[in-house]
Backbone as ProteinMPNN parsed JSONL, in Angstrom:
{"seq_chain_A": "XXXXXXXXXXXXXXXXXXXXXXXXXXXXXXXXXXXXXXXXXXXXXXXXXXXXXXXXXXXXXXXXXXXXXXXXXXXXXXXXXXXXXXXXXXXXXXXXXXXXXXXXXXXXXXXXXXXXXXXXXXXXXXXXXXXXXXXXXXXX", "coords_chain_A": {"N_chain_A": [[108.068, 114.273, 91.544], [104.779, 112.866, 93.045], [104.059, 109.247, 93.453], [100.985, 108.636, 93.58], [98.899, 106.577, 95.938], [96.251, 106.05, 96.928], [93.628, 108.494, 96.92], [91.499, 110.533, 99.226], [89.132, 110.71, 101.251], [89.698, 111.436, 104.757], [87.769, 109.416, 107.767], [86.277, 109.505, 110.529], [85.281, 112.825, 109.564], [88.04, 115.879, 108.837], [89.245, 118.618, 109.562], [91.067, 122.228, 107.636], [91.248, 125.305, 107.384], [88.52, 125.875, 107.149], [87.705, 123.654, 105.68], [87.822, 120.695, 104.027], [90.005, 118.938, 105.049], [92.692, 116.013, 102.475], [93.254, 113.344, 102.729], [95.733, 111.273, 101.455], [97.572, 108.596, 99.799], [100.938, 108.167, 99.399], [103.828, 105.938, 97.695], [106.316, 107.13, 98.134], [106.388, 107.788, 100.759], [106.242, 109.902, 101.651], [104.677, 111.548, 103.356], [104.525, 112.246, 106.559], [106.244, 110.553, 109.778], [104.18, 110.578, 111.388], [101.42, 111.536, 110.196], [101.495, 108.671, 108.251], [100.994, 106.481, 110.684], [98.816, 107.357, 112.112], [96.936, 107.082, 109.659], [96.878, 104.687, 108.782], [96.243, 103.909, 111.288], [93.481, 104.071, 111.804], [92.409, 102.901, 109.1], [92.32, 100.483, 109.977], [90.636, 100.752, 112.416], [88.644, 101.331, 111.338], [88.313, 98.686, 109.632], [88.023, 97.08, 111.249], [85.19, 97.626, 112.525], [83.892, 97.295, 110.43], [81.383, 94.856, 109.747], [81.95, 92.337, 107.665], [79.978, 92.23, 104.807], [78.893, 94.985, 104.884], [79.961, 95.866, 102.972], [78.358, 96.753, 100.138], [80.113, 96.957, 97.643], [82.094, 95.795, 97.528], [81.87, 92.912, 98.762], [83.495, 91.24, 101.058], [85.383, 92.82, 102.679], [85.886, 94.361, 105.839], [85.297, 93.266, 109.204], [85.119, 89.552, 111.229], [84.293, 89.654, 113.236], [82.94, 91.743, 114.644], [79.805, 90.291, 114.764], [80.207, 88.519, 116.756], [79.041, 89.22, 118.907], [77.268, 88.474, 120.963], [78.168, 86.281, 122.251], [78.903, 85.08, 125.187], [80.65, 86.109, 127.562], [83.965, 84.881, 127.774], [87.435, 83.559, 129.03], [88.151, 82.495, 126.48], [85.938, 83.34, 124.283], [87.413, 85.79, 124.19], [89.964, 85.214, 122.713], [89.312, 84.139, 120.066], [87.708, 86.674, 119.847], [90.089, 87.478, 119.646], [91.881, 86.706, 117.532], [90.115, 85.853, 115.061], [90.687, 89.021, 114.463], [92.764, 89.871, 114.367], [93.664, 87.974, 111.714], [91.484, 89.104, 109.62], [92.371, 92.509, 109.401], [95.818, 91.421, 108.556], [94.822, 90.495, 106.287], [93.828, 92.196, 105.152], [95.063, 95.022, 105.284], [97.996, 96.608, 104.327], [99.994, 97.871, 104.953], [100.16, 97.287, 107.441], [101.824, 94.815, 110.421], [100.44, 92.981, 112.116], [101.184, 92.441, 114.976], [101.481, 91.106, 118.033], [98.54, 90.253, 119.77], [95.982, 90.194, 122.087], [94.053, 89.838, 124.061], [91.512, 91.411, 127.283], [89.832, 90.815, 129.748], [87.028, 91.745, 131.493], [84.44, 91.222, 132.4], [81.645, 92.533, 131.563], [82.963, 92.917, 129.697], [85.45, 92.433, 126.753], [88.192, 92.814, 126.246], [89.83, 94.16, 123.828], [93.197, 93.667, 121.972], [95.304, 95.292, 119.961], [98.477, 95.211, 119.005], [101.208, 97.056, 116.204], [102.814, 97.215, 113.501], [105.026, 99.659, 111.615], [104.902, 98.735, 108.491], [106.734, 100.818, 106.999], [108.513, 102.355, 108.43], [108.483, 100.94, 110.467], [108.015, 101.54, 113.722], [105.606, 101.314, 115.686], [102.76, 100.957, 117.151], [99.44, 100.574, 119.137], [96.845, 99.331, 119.39], [93.357, 99.419, 121.005], [90.223, 97.496, 121.225], [87.269, 97.725, 122.4], [84.187, 94.867, 123.511], [81.649, 94.425, 124.051], [79.74, 92.196, 125.91], [77.771, 89.145, 126.78], [76.595, 88.75, 130.029], [77.876, 86.597, 131.9], [75.467, 84.19, 133.227], [73.754, 82.8, 136.058], [71.958, 79.777, 135.506], [68.821, 79.005, 137.11]], "CA_chain_A": [[107.237, 113.539, 91.043], [105.296, 111.729, 94.088], [103.372, 108.057, 93.104], [99.46, 107.606, 94.587], [98.465, 105.038, 95.815], [95.53, 106.898, 96.773], [93.875, 110.237, 97.646], [90.682, 110.747, 99.421], [88.86, 111.789, 102.43], [89.783, 110.764, 105.728], [86.553, 109.307, 108.561], [85.206, 110.961, 110.645], [86.462, 114.052, 107.778], [89.28, 116.37, 109.471], [89.192, 120.383, 108.338], [91.639, 122.21, 107.808], [90.869, 126.457, 107.092], [87.605, 125.574, 106.792], [87.472, 123.058, 104.506], [88.076, 118.77, 104.292], [91.119, 117.615, 104.504], [91.875, 114.818, 102.154], [94.69, 112.122, 103.032], [96.455, 110.705, 100.2], [98.888, 107.091, 100.811], [102.024, 108.05, 98.522], [104.79, 105.636, 97.939], [107.666, 107.104, 98.652], [106.864, 107.834, 102.112], [106.334, 111.757, 101.307], [104.025, 111.496, 104.547], [105.352, 112.309, 107.68], [105.172, 109.059, 110.171], [102.607, 110.92, 112.17], [100.546, 111.373, 109.407], [101.239, 107.424, 108.182], [100.49, 105.787, 111.798], [97.212, 107.732, 111.912], [96.131, 106.879, 108.141], [96.932, 102.673, 109.152], [94.864, 103.306, 112.685], [92.411, 105.172, 110.919], [91.971, 101.808, 108.947], [92.237, 99.653, 110.677], [89.988, 100.904, 112.988], [87.62, 101.016, 109.84], [88.188, 97.711, 108.91], [87.469, 96.338, 112.565], [83.929, 98.121, 113.374], [82.9, 97.132, 109.79], [81.289, 94.449, 109.008], [81.985, 91.393, 106.889], [78.94, 92.201, 104.118], [78.075, 95.666, 104.98], [80.009, 97.309, 101.515], [77.878, 96.178, 98.936], [80.469, 96.362, 96.352], [83.226, 95.567, 98.599], [81.563, 92.75, 100.827], [84.606, 91.104, 101.75], [85.522, 93.893, 103.52], [85.317, 94.144, 107.192], [86.023, 92.207, 110.034], [83.759, 88.958, 111.487], [84.578, 89.794, 115.263], [81.657, 92.568, 115.166], [79.268, 89.343, 114.566], [80.26, 87.79, 117.647], [78.1, 90.506, 120.234], [76.313, 88.346, 122.078], [78.317, 85.077, 123.082], [79.432, 84.887, 126.85], [82.602, 86.917, 128.255], [85.08, 84.332, 128.264], [88.832, 83.827, 128.188], [87.74, 80.902, 124.688], [85.953, 84.687, 123.266], [89.02, 86.353, 123.999], [90.84, 84.882, 122.041], [88.283, 83.886, 119.53], [87.86, 87.606, 119.035], [91.796, 88.609, 119.294], [92.479, 85.412, 116.741], [89.609, 86.822, 114.417], [90.923, 90.767, 113.842], [94.214, 89.805, 113.263], [93.994, 87.123, 110.204], [91.833, 90.045, 109.403], [94.193, 92.798, 110.211], [95.881, 90.88, 108.01], [94.291, 90.418, 105.079], [93.131, 93.22, 103.87], [96.169, 96.201, 106.141], [99.354, 95.47, 103.537], [100.668, 98.308, 105.4], [101.216, 97.365, 108.5], [101.906, 93.499, 110.145], [100.213, 92.787, 113.883], [103.272, 92.539, 116.7], [100.916, 91.567, 118.725], [96.763, 90.365, 120.244], [95.741, 89.771, 122.699], [92.68, 90.208, 124.843], [91.304, 91.683, 129.055], [88.355, 89.65, 129.96], [86.102, 92.107, 132.133], [83.502, 90.847, 132.646], [80.54, 91.468, 130.603], [83.824, 93.192, 128.552], [86.391, 92.139, 126.729], [89.326, 94.296, 125.664], [90.871, 93.099, 122.479], [94.315, 95.045, 122.007], [96.692, 94.748, 118.562], [100.08, 95.628, 118.742], [101.074, 96.108, 115.213], [103.575, 98.187, 113.375], [104.087, 99.906, 110.344], [106.413, 98.304, 107.285], [106.961, 101.269, 105.548], [109.198, 103.31, 108.623], [109.123, 100.397, 111.564], [106.721, 102.722, 113.877], [105.018, 100.449, 116.405], [101.101, 101.129, 117.918], [98.202, 99.327, 118.987], [95.104, 99.963, 118.887], [92.619, 99.026, 121.546], [88.297, 97.448, 121.22], [85.961, 96.94, 123.4], [83.719, 94.712, 122.866], [80.727, 94.307, 125.424], [79.57, 90.537, 125.617], [75.981, 89.092, 127.344], [77.106, 88.279, 130.971], [77.583, 85.009, 132.987], [74.305, 84.072, 133.887], [73.482, 81.613, 137.012], [70.672, 79.018, 136.046], [67.72, 79.375, 138.256]], "C_chain_A": [[106.677, 112.596, 92.679], [103.729, 110.546, 93.569], [102.396, 107.436, 94.095], [99.078, 107.196, 94.76], [96.605, 105.638, 96.093], [95.289, 108.043, 97.378], [92.305, 110.017, 97.797], [89.988, 111.609, 100.995], [88.662, 110.997, 104.004], [88.082, 110.94, 107.22], [86.846, 108.846, 109.903], [86.418, 111.767, 110.128], [87.248, 115.167, 109.493], [88.762, 117.872, 107.997], [90.57, 120.956, 108.779], [91.3, 124.043, 107.236], [89.389, 125.876, 106.706], [87.173, 124.105, 106.084], [87.998, 121.84, 105.021], [89.252, 118.481, 104.113], [91.743, 116.712, 104.478], [93.195, 114.693, 102.728], [95.137, 111.703, 101.479], [98.005, 109.951, 101.19], [99.217, 107.449, 99.537], [103.669, 106.33, 98.753], [105.838, 105.311, 98.445], [107.931, 107.379, 99.925], [106.66, 109.317, 102.401], [105.899, 112.088, 102.914], [105.13, 111.555, 105.693], [104.968, 111.374, 108.743], [104.17, 109.608, 110.809], [101.556, 110.857, 111.616], [100.031, 109.382, 109.422], [100.533, 106.644, 109.032], [99.039, 106.111, 111.972], [96.475, 107.573, 110.852], [95.986, 104.867, 108.621], [95.635, 102.777, 110.156], [93.806, 103.558, 112.548], [91.238, 103.373, 109.985], [91.714, 100.621, 109.164], [91.161, 100.113, 111.663], [88.533, 100.735, 112.281], [87.594, 100.119, 109.314], [87.611, 96.623, 110.231], [85.266, 96.556, 112.834], [83.385, 98.315, 112.014], [82.368, 95.219, 109.563], [81.369, 93.663, 108.25], [79.726, 91.761, 106.593], [78.439, 93.108, 104.02], [78.1, 96.561, 103.204], [79.513, 96.196, 100.899], [78.877, 95.57, 97.053], [81.927, 95.349, 96.402], [82.718, 94.267, 99.899], [82.707, 91.64, 101.821], [85.797, 91.931, 102.537], [85.477, 94.564, 104.928], [85.822, 93.711, 108.529], [84.748, 91.362, 111.017], [83.154, 89.03, 113.575], [83.253, 90.946, 115.613], [79.859, 91.295, 114.736], [79.174, 88.284, 115.679], [80.309, 88.854, 119.141], [77.955, 89.535, 121.673], [76.867, 86.501, 122.601], [78.98, 85.725, 124.321], [80.934, 85.167, 126.504], [83.115, 85.742, 128.83], [86.6, 84.916, 127.929], [88.367, 82.816, 126.447], [86.913, 82.957, 124.018], [86.242, 85.41, 122.992], [89.548, 86.517, 123.39], [90.518, 83.68, 120.785], [88.318, 85.497, 118.757], [89.511, 88.811, 118.489], [92.401, 87.568, 117.279], [91.541, 85.923, 115.648], [90.438, 88.668, 113.393], [92.006, 90.654, 112.765], [94.069, 88.543, 111.823], [92.676, 88.821, 109.248], [91.6, 91.47, 108.447], [94.821, 92.328, 108.818], [96.052, 90.541, 106.589], [93.814, 91.607, 103.763], [93.76, 94.816, 104.519], [97.518, 95.655, 105.502], [100.412, 96.681, 104.327], [101.631, 98.616, 106.512], [100.768, 95.175, 109.148], [101.483, 93.531, 111.956], [101.216, 91.591, 114.387], [102.306, 91.382, 117.401], [98.948, 91.496, 118.817], [96.145, 89.456, 121.338], [94.333, 90.392, 123.2], [92.476, 90.233, 126.594], [90.519, 91.11, 128.891], [87.922, 90.423, 131.163], [84.88, 92.262, 132.057], [81.423, 92.098, 132.251], [81.318, 92.5, 129.123], [85.334, 92.665, 128.09], [87.057, 92.835, 125.507], [90.171, 94.476, 124.477], [92.119, 94.279, 122.337], [95.165, 94.211, 120.84], [97.324, 96.092, 118.71], [100.3, 95.264, 117.195], [102.342, 97.592, 114.783], [103.544, 98.162, 112.247], [105.331, 99.444, 109.259], [106.902, 99.565, 106.93], [108.131, 102.13, 106.623], [109.684, 102.274, 109.99], [108.261, 101.065, 112.81], [106.058, 101.475, 115.157], [103.782, 101.415, 117.073], [100.833, 99.933, 118.183], [97.059, 100.467, 119.416], [93.855, 98.725, 120.186], [90.975, 98.357, 121.179], [87.971, 96.514, 121.828], [84.907, 96.202, 123.193], [82.307, 94.767, 123.916], [79.61, 92.599, 124.993], [78.279, 90.468, 127.145], [76.958, 88.189, 128.558], [76.861, 86.992, 131.287], [76.458, 84.873, 132.964], [73.602, 82.342, 134.129], [72.509, 80.694, 136.358], [70.126, 79.067, 136.974], [67.629, 77.556, 137.781]], "O_chain_A": [[107.446, 111.925, 93.367], [102.599, 110.996, 93.386], [102.495, 106.516, 94.908], [98.31, 106.859, 93.858], [95.84, 105.48, 95.141], [96.068, 108.657, 98.107], [91.691, 109.475, 96.878], [90.287, 112.668, 101.545], [87.763, 110.218, 104.322], [87.516, 111.984, 107.543], [87.58, 107.912, 110.226], [87.644, 111.656, 110.141], [86.983, 115.099, 110.694], [88.384, 118.069, 106.842], [91.198, 120.574, 109.767], [90.929, 123.825, 106.082], [89.402, 125.321, 105.607], [86.006, 123.734, 106.202], [88.523, 121.748, 106.13], [89.643, 117.83, 103.145], [91.925, 116.087, 105.523], [93.993, 115.556, 103.093], [94.516, 112.089, 100.489], [98.773, 110.196, 102.121], [98.443, 107.305, 98.591], [104.211, 105.965, 99.796], [106.337, 104.292, 98.923], [109.054, 107.353, 100.428], [106.989, 109.781, 103.493], [106.63, 112.768, 103.634], [106.256, 111.057, 105.708], [103.771, 111.154, 108.923], [103.113, 108.98, 110.755], [100.616, 110.273, 112.155], [99.096, 108.816, 109.989], [99.548, 106.051, 108.593], [98.167, 105.242, 111.975], [95.29, 107.892, 110.953], [94.991, 104.143, 108.67], [94.551, 102.198, 110.093], [93.017, 103.151, 113.402], [90.089, 102.966, 110.156], [90.955, 99.856, 108.57], [90.411, 99.149, 111.506], [87.562, 100.103, 112.698], [86.904, 100.172, 108.296], [86.925, 95.611, 110.082], [84.422, 95.741, 113.207], [82.542, 99.204, 111.897], [83.243, 94.438, 109.188], [80.545, 94.07, 107.43], [78.751, 91.675, 107.339], [77.447, 93.054, 103.293], [77.307, 97.24, 102.553], [79.929, 95.04, 100.97], [78.718, 94.771, 96.13], [82.493, 94.565, 95.641], [82.887, 94.293, 101.118], [82.624, 91.4, 103.026], [86.914, 91.525, 102.858], [84.776, 95.575, 104.905], [87.006, 93.954, 108.763], [83.764, 91.941, 111.477], [82.338, 88.714, 114.441], [82.693, 90.96, 116.71], [78.84, 91.919, 114.437], [78.351, 87.369, 115.671], [81.162, 89.109, 119.992], [78.308, 89.705, 122.84], [76.122, 85.695, 123.158], [79.518, 86.832, 124.3], [81.833, 84.787, 125.753], [82.923, 85.432, 130.005], [87.013, 85.852, 127.243], [88.77, 83.235, 125.362], [87.654, 83.641, 123.312], [85.906, 86.035, 121.986], [89.929, 87.648, 123.09], [91.183, 82.666, 120.571], [88.724, 85.705, 117.614], [89.855, 89.785, 117.82], [93.074, 87.925, 116.312], [92.224, 86.704, 114.984], [90.556, 89.08, 112.239], [92.239, 90.913, 111.585], [94.856, 88.803, 110.913], [93.188, 89.465, 108.333], [91.02, 91.619, 107.371], [94.312, 92.882, 107.843], [97.074, 90.363, 105.926], [93.619, 91.786, 102.561], [93.045, 95.795, 104.305], [98.092, 94.634, 105.882], [101.616, 96.424, 104.307], [102.658, 99.253, 106.747], [99.92, 94.439, 108.645], [102.184, 94.044, 112.829], [101.676, 90.466, 114.189], [102.8, 90.342, 116.965], [98.184, 92.271, 118.242], [95.921, 88.246, 121.323], [93.725, 91.322, 122.67], [93.046, 89.383, 127.278], [90.302, 90.724, 127.742], [88.383, 89.891, 132.173], [84.281, 93.277, 131.703], [80.37, 92.08, 132.889], [80.779, 92.784, 128.054], [86.246, 92.507, 128.902], [86.7, 93.219, 124.393], [91.261, 95.046, 124.504], [91.983, 95.484, 122.55], [95.536, 93.038, 120.789], [97.028, 97.284, 118.628], [100.014, 94.188, 116.67], [102.625, 98.572, 115.472], [102.829, 97.446, 111.546], [106.496, 99.834, 109.327], [107.92, 99.327, 106.279], [108.91, 102.759, 105.907], [110.757, 102.453, 110.566], [107.165, 100.84, 112.298], [106.76, 100.485, 114.949], [104.026, 102.562, 117.447], [101.314, 98.834, 117.907], [96.717, 101.634, 119.61], [93.71, 97.508, 120.066], [90.429, 99.302, 120.61], [88.117, 95.296, 121.929], [84.213, 96.866, 122.423], [82.483, 95.704, 124.694], [79.016, 92.235, 123.979], [78.022, 91.262, 128.05], [77.762, 87.297, 128.287], [75.841, 86.358, 131.017], [76.073, 85.904, 132.414], [73.234, 81.402, 133.424], [71.587, 80.965, 137.127], [70.814, 79.193, 137.987], [66.808, 76.816, 138.323]]}, "name": "protein", "num_of_chains": 1, "seq": "XXXXXXXXXXXXXXXXXXXXXXXXXXXXXXXXXXXXXXXXXXXXXXXXXXXXXXXXXXXXXXXXXXXXXXXXXXXXXXXXXXXXXXXXXXXXXXXXXXXXXXXXXXXXXXXXXXXXXXXXXXXXXXXXXXXXXXXXXXXX"}
């Protein structure tokens, strides 16, 4: 018997043989490592890309990083974005640990890189989130 934690549709939808493919998360590791990694990456992306308070029934779900888009692109913003993303993922995604969070400044963009390790099998992977910020402008 498989102990299922949850079952549902992934987003964006994936199709197999003309049907929407369902994803399930199990406690006994019956999914392959690649499926585990994909499910966790999708969950992390969903957390980071959802503003906190956007879900009516679970207002604590999401990340505060989306509330920073009009900040000036500098090292401080990069460090704050990486720190906020790490805190939000650590609170909401129990299947992975953030190993390292860093930011790369290329004005007007800030690239936040999150390296994570799956708790179940120790696999390490990373995600990069680009943010467009207000360019530094010289006052007249």
